[in-house]
N, C-alpha and C positions, 0 to 999 in steps of 0.2 A: 394597485398595479399589479403585472404579473413580472414575477423575477427576471426572466429574459431578458425581458427591457433594460435593467440593470447591470446582467452581468452576460454581456455576450458569448455561444458556444465557445468559438476559439480563444476565449479571452478569459474562461474561468481558470483556469489555475493560474497567473498571473494577478488572483488581487490581494493587493495589498502587499504583493511581493515585487520583486527587480529580476530582471531578466540572470540567468546562471551566467558566470564569470567562468573562459575560458580554463580547463585543466591541461598542463603540459602533454603534447605529441608527442610520438617518437617519428615517425618519419611522415606520415600526409596530414591534409587538412588543418584547419586553427578553430579552437575556441567551441562554444555549442551551436554553433552554424555551419559545424561542417560535422558530421557525426557518421563517418565511412560505415560503420554495420548498418545502417540506417538504410542503404541500400544497395547493397550485396545481395539481392536477389532474394530478400526476407520476404517471403510473400505471406496469404492470410494464413496457410500450415508450416510456416515456420519451425524447425525446431532441432536441437544436436538431441533430444532425449534418447537415447536408449532402448526402446522398447524389449528390447531381451535383456537390459541390464539386472540388476536386484530391484526388486519392484517394495520390499519392503524397505529402502532406504532413508524414506522418510515417516517412515511408521510407529513413531516416536519412542525406539530405542536404538538413538544415533549413540553410539561410543563418546566418552568423553573422559578426560581425567578431573572435570571438578568435581566436587560433591555436592551432591542437594542437601541444603541444612534440613537435621531430621527434626524442624520444629516444621510440619507441614501446616501451610495456609492456603488449602485452594482457590482457587479462582472462578467461584462459582459460574459460568460460563464456558467454563474448560479445566474441569477441575486437575488436569494430566499439570496446568501450570502452579507449583507452587511458590507463592508472591515470597515466599520466606529466603527463596534464593536472590532474590535483588536486592542489590546493597540497599540504595535509596529506601526503599523499602523497610527495610528490616533497619534501617537506623544510619545516622549520621557520618561523616566521613571526610575522606579529605576531597570528596567531588565537592561535601558541603551539606546542608543540613539536610532532614529526615524528609519526606515525601513520602506516605502511604497512600498505595492504587487502590481505589476505590470502585466497584463495580455499580454497572448499572443497575438501577432498580428494575424489574419487568414491569411491563403496564398494568394495574389496574383495572381490570375488563366487569361487566356487569349487563353484558346484553350481547348479540350477535346476529352480522348481518353478511348476508349473501349477495355479493356486484357482478354487474355483470359489463358495465359500462365505465367508462373514465366520469361521469357525471356524477355515477349511482357510487363510486369510491369519494369522490370527494364530500357526498353529502353524506355520508355515513360517516366520516373522519372528523365533521366537523361539531360529533356529539361524543364529550370524553367519554372514556370508559367502553369503547366499542371493539369489541373483536370485530374483524371485517376478514369473510372467506370470500377468496376472488375464485369464481363459478363459472368466466368464458374470460377470454382472452383480451387484455385492453390494447388496444392498440393507439388510441388519441394518446398524447401528454394530457398527467394527469398532475395538477396543479392543488395541493392542500391548501391552503388561503388559511393567514391568522395565526390562531391559537392554537396547536394539534399538541393534546394532551391526552396518555392513558388510549392509546390505537395500538394494534396489534394485529396485522395485514397478514396472513396467510394465502400465502400461494403456492400451491399441489404442483406438483410437479410435471404434470401434463399442463401448466397454466404460463402466461405470458401477460408482464405490462411493461408497457414502452414507458417512456423517460415519466421521472418520478421526483417532483419538486416540494420539499415538505416544508413548510410556513411560509415566512414574507419578507423581502430586504426592507421594503419603505413601505409604512411605519414598520420600523421591528415587529416584529411579535414572538412570540415561547415554542416550541418545541421541548416536550419532556415526556420520557418514557412513551416511545415511541420503538417500534420493535415491528420487522418485515421477517418472516422466516417459514420454512417448511411446516407441514402437518405435525413434524417428531421432531422436537424441540433438540435443540443441542445433538442433530446431526445431519449428515446434506440429505435431506429428504424435500425439498422446494422444487418450482421453477425459477421462471429468467425473469429478471428485472433489468431495465437498462438505467440508462444515465440517473445516477442518485443524486440530487442535490438539498443540501439542507441548508434552508437559506435563512432561518433566523437569527435574531442573537438577544442571548443565548438562548442555546441549543445544550440539553441535558440527557442523559438514561437514553440511548439508542443501542440497541441491538439487530442487528445485521447476519440470522443463523439459519444454514443452508440454505442458502439460495443459488442462482448462477448470477452473474453480472457478468452484462455484455457492453455498457456504454451505451446502446440505443438510442439516439435523439431525433429518430427519424429524418439525420443532414450527416451521413455516413459516419456517425462513433462521436464519442467525446470520451470524458472521465467515468469510468465508474463508480464514482463516488465523490463528493465533495462535500464538503465541510465549510463553509462562507465568512462564519462568525466564532465568536468567542464559544466554544462546547467544552463540555466536561462529560467523562464517565459514557465511552464507548467500547461496547464488545463486539467485533467482526469475525466469527469461528463458524467452521466446516463449512468454507464459501468458496467457490471455484470461480474467475474473474478471466474472463478473455479480453485483451482492449486492442483498441487498434494503435494507439498510440499510449498517454501517460496514463497510469493508473487510477492514484487519489490524489489529493490536496486536503490539506487541510492545519494550516499556519499556526492557528490560536486554538491547540486542543491538547487537553490534560488526561490523563489516565486512557489514554487510548490503546486498547490490546486487540492487537488481527494473531489469530491463533488456527493450529490445524486448516490452513485453506490452500489454495495452488491456485495462481494467479500465473500470466503470463501477457508481459506488455511490449507496444512495440508491434503489433503483430504484422500491421502496414507499412510499406515504405515511406518517407518521409515527404516521397513527389505525391502520392497516391492518398495520403492521409489528408494534406495541407496543414503540417504541423509538426514541429521539429521534436517536439514532447517527447519521450518513450518510458520516463523512469517507472518502477515499481510504485514506490510510496512518499512521499514528499512531507516533510515539516511537522513540528508537535512540540507541545513543551516536555510531558510525558509520553511515552511511546514505548509500548511492550510488544515484541514481533517474537513469537515462541510458535518451533513445531509447523511451519510453512513451506511450502517450494513454492520462490521466486524464480522468476526466466523473461530476458529481455534482452532485446536487441539493441539497445542502445539507454544514452544516460544510467544511472544507478539505480539498484533493485530499493534501496533503502540510500535516501538523502533529510539529514536536518540543519536547521541553521539555527545562527547566533541570534537571538533577540535581547535586545533592553529591556531592562528592570525586571526580568522573571527567573524563575531557575528552571532549567531545561536536564532534563535526563531521557537519555535513550538506552537500552535493554534490547539486545539481540541476540538468541541463544536458540541452538538448536534445531536451525533451519536448515536446509539444501538452497543455495542463492547460486544460480547461474547465469553467465553472461559471453558467450564464446564469439563476439566480435570486440565490446571496446574493455572488458574486462574490468566493469566498474560496478563495483557490488555493495559496498556502504561508505557511508562519509558525513564528520560531522564538517559542514563545511561553509562559508562567508561567500553571500553572492551580495556583497555588495549595499548600500543603504543604510547602514548600521552604525550608532556611534563608534570612534575607535576603539579600539579593544575591547570591544564587546565578545566574548566569546559563551559558549557552550560549556554547560557546567559537567557532566559527566556523560562519558559514553563505554559502553561494553558490548562486546560482539564476542562471545564465547560461546562453543560448541556447535561453529558450525561446520557443513561442510561445503567448500566454496570449488565452483568450476569456473575459472576465469583467462577467457584467450585473448589475447589482440597480438596483432603485427603493427597496431598504427599508433596505438593510443597507449600513455601510460596508467598499466593497470592503477585501481584506486579502491584502499580498504583500510581509512586511514580515518584520524579522527582530528586534523592538525590543530582546527582552533579551538577546541576542546580544552578546561582546566586541567581535565581526566579523563584518561582513555586508558581503558585496558582490551587489546585485541588478539585473544587467546588461546589456544586449547583448542584451533580450529583446525580441520583437515583442508588443504587448500591442491589442486590442483591446476596447473595452468600457466600463465604465464610471469603471476605474483612471486615473486623469489623472496630468499630470505636475503638476500640481499639488499633487494628493496626496502624491505619491513625492516632494516637494519638501520640504514641509511635516514629512513622518518624514526625511529628512533633514539638516534644520534641526535636529530636534527629537535624533535623532542624528548630532551634525558626524563622527564617527570612520566611519560607515557610507557606502556608495553606493549608492544606490539609482535614479539618475540616468546613469549613462553608459552611451553607446551604446544605453539604451531608445527605442523609437519606440514613439509611440502614438497611439492614431485611435481611430475612431468602432466601434462594434460589426457584425461580419461571422459571419457563421453558420459553426459551425467544418468543419473540413476531415470528408469521409468518413474513416472506418478501412481502414489499411493491415495489412500484415500484423500479428500473427497472423488479423485477422478483426474482426468486430465481434462487442464482446460482448455484446450484447443479443441474440444468436443464442443464448447459452449458456443452454437453460431456466433459468428462476428456480424453487427447491421450491414444493410446493403451500402455498396460504397454510394459516396457522392459524386460525379467526376466533377459537377459545378466547383469543389475544394483541391480540386491536382492543380500544381502548384511546383514548373517543371524547373524554378529558379532554386527548390531546395534540393535538387539531385546534387551528391559529391560524390568524391572518389570512393570507390566500395574500400571498404575494409572485412577481406576476408577473413570466413570461419576457420577451423580448424579441419 
C-alpha cells in the first residue's frame, strides 16, 4: 500500500508530534494560529536579502571569537566541518554523556542504469547496488516500495524528479545507504527534486548532495524532506531548498548534519498555502547545522523539542539565520505531550549571524527547556536585544545567552553565496483548492 494513504500530505509534519504551543506576543495576534508575518505581503519571490550586500557573508569565513579545536576531525561529506569542535562529539560534560557524530556510508554500487520514467526508476531501485542516472524529467510520483539498499540516484542539472517516496510505512521496510545527488559529488551540481519522504523505519545512511529541493507534490507543495521513522546518519550538503511552507520534519533522527546549504521557507502566505507551518527545520536527537543560510517568513529557522528517554543534542554554528517578520531564529522548546520535566540535554548556537526583526512577536533565540545551553559569540542585527537575552539568562542561570554576543540595529541580510539563491528554485504550481481564507491574520510588517 502506498505511503500517502497513511500520511496525508498536509499532516506529514504532525506525525508523532503535537501542535506547537504559543510563544508570547508583543502586540498583535496570538499563538501559532496567528503568524503575522505570513500574510504581510510575503509572496513567492519575497526576501529581504540585499543583492548588493557582501556576497561572501556565508562563504565559510565568518568571524567568530571561538577558536576551532586543533585536532582536526573533518566530516567526510563536508570537510570544512571539524567534528572536534562539537562538545558532545569530543566528550562528556555538563550536557551529559559523549555522543560521537557518525557520517553516513555511501551506497556500494555494482551496476549503472539510466531511467526516463517513474516506473523505470522504481524498478531500478528494487535492485541493491544500483547507480541510477535520471535521463529525462520525471513528472509522476515515484514510490520506491519495500527495502531500498545501496541505491545512488544521480540527477543532472537539467533534470527534475517530482515527489519521491523512499521505503514503505506499513508493513515497515528498511532503507540503508541511499544517496540522491548531482553528477559532481560534494558540490552543487544537480537538478531539482520535489518533496522527499523517507517512509521506512529503520532508515539509515542517507545523503542528499548538491541538488535543488522545492517540495513538489503535484498538489501545491509540501515539505522539502521528511523522515517519518527512526533514522540514523543523514548528510544534507550543498543543497538549495525553496519551500511554500515548512522545510522539513525529522523527530526521531540521530547524526543529522545539514551543511553548506541555502534554504528559504514560508515562501507563500498561509492563506494561499493552506497551511500554517513555515519553519526551516524541526526535530532531532543529534543535529548539526553548519555554514548554512536559512531564511523564512514564519516560525523558527531551527526548532527542536525534548522527548523522553533519550539523549538529545543540537549544535548550530557559522550560519546566517534570517527572519524579518517574526524574529524567531532557533529554539529548544516544549510543544507538549511529553512527561513533566522532560528536557532537551544540550543546545549550542555559536558564531552565527542573525537578522531578526519583528514588531508583533517577541524574538526567539533560546533553549529554555534544555539542561545545558550556550548561545554565544553570535552577531545579532535587529529586534533581539541584549536586555532580552539577559532576562533569559537570569531566568536560567546555568545557561549562557550573552558571552561574546554582539547586538546591533537591523541590517539587510547579505546576498546568498554558494550554492546560490534558493528563490531561484521554482516553486511548485499553486493549488487553489487548498486556499484557506480563515488562515489570514493581521500582518506583521517587515523592516
